[in-house]
C-alpha positions in Angstrom: 165.0 122.8 121.0 161.7 123.7 119.5 158.9 121.3 118.8 159.4 121.7 115.0 163.1 120.7 115.4 162.2 117.7 117.5 159.6 116.5 114.9 162.1 116.9 112.0 164.8 115.0 114.0 162.3 112.2 114.7 161.3 111.9 111.1 164.9 111.9 109.9 165.8 109.2 112.4 162.9 107.0 111.2 163.8 107.5 107.6 167.5 106.6 108.2 166.5 103.5 110.2 164.2 102.4 107.4 167.0 103.0 104.8 169.5 100.7 106.6 167.0 98.0 107.6 166.6 95.1 105.4 163.0 94.0 105.2 161.2 91.3 103.3 159.3 92.5 100.2 155.9 93.8 101.0 153.0 91.6 100.1 149.3 91.9 100.4 148.3 89.4 103.1 145.1 88.9 104.9 145.6 92.0 107.0 146.1 94.2 103.9 143.0 92.7 102.3 141.0 93.3 105.5 142.1 96.9 105.8 141.5 97.5 102.1 138.0 96.0 102.4 137.3 98.2 105.4 138.4 101.4 103.6 136.3 100.4 100.5 133.2 99.7 102.6 133.6 103.1 104.4 134.0 105.0 101.1 131.0 103.2 99.5 128.9 103.8 102.6 129.8 107.5 102.6 128.9 107.7 98.8 125.6 106.0 99.4 124.7 108.4 102.3 125.7 111.4 100.3 123.6 110.2 97.4 120.6 109.7 99.6 121.0 113.1 101.2 121.2 114.8 97.8 118.1 112.9 96.6 116.3 113.9 99.8 117.3 117.5 99.4 116.2 117.6 95.7 112.9 116.0 96.7 112.3 118.6 99.5 113.3 121.5 97.3 111.0 120.4 94.5 108.1 120.1 96.9 108.8 123.6 98.3 109.2 125.1 94.8 105.9 123.7 93.5 103.1 126.1 94.4 100.2 124.5 96.3 97.0 124.3 94.3 94.8 127.3 94.9 91.5 126.5 96.6 88.4 126.7 94.5 86.7 130.1 94.8 83.5 130.1 96.7 80.5 130.2 94.5 79.0 133.7 94.2 75.8 134.0 96.2 72.7 134.1 94.0 71.2 137.5 93.8 68.2 137.6 96.2 65.0 139.2 95.2 63.7 142.1 97.3 61.1 139.8 98.8 63.7 137.3 99.9 65.8 140.1 101.5 62.7 141.5 103.3 61.9 137.9 104.6 65.5 137.5 105.9 65.3 140.9 107.5 62.0 140.0 109.2 63.7 136.8 110.6 66.6 138.8 112.0 64.3 141.2 113.7 62.1 138.5 115.1 65.1 136.7 116.5 66.3 139.9 118.2 69.5 140.0 116.1 69.0 143.6 115.0 67.4 146.6 116.7 64.1 148.1 115.6 66.0 151.2 114.2 68.3 149.0 112.2 65.2 147.0 110.9 63.5 150.2 109.8 66.6 151.6 108.1 67.5 148.4 106.3 63.8 147.8 105.2 63.7 151.3 103.8 66.9 150.8 101.8 65.6 147.5 100.4 62.4 149.2 99.3 64.3 152.1 97.8 66.5 149.8 95.8 63.4 148.3 94.0 
């Protein structure tokens, strides 16, 4: 016999036994109320968790969708006069930050731009 045939036979036997058995009318007692309360609590808890998860997802997606404010652009440096540029060049040369050749080339370009 196959498993399917065994299951069908068991179900049929249970149904026949139930049909020939006299039982008192079903009534909702304390056990029924307890089970109903447990089922209701479980359903409500699941609904509450789902609602919270949906709200959290909506909040996170709205935060990701909103572009971050762009940083303020840096102020444009004020145009330096040729004298200020030469003074700065002298400080760089005195500090050893540029070579004498670089100093001469840059100094000449500043003078030529006047």
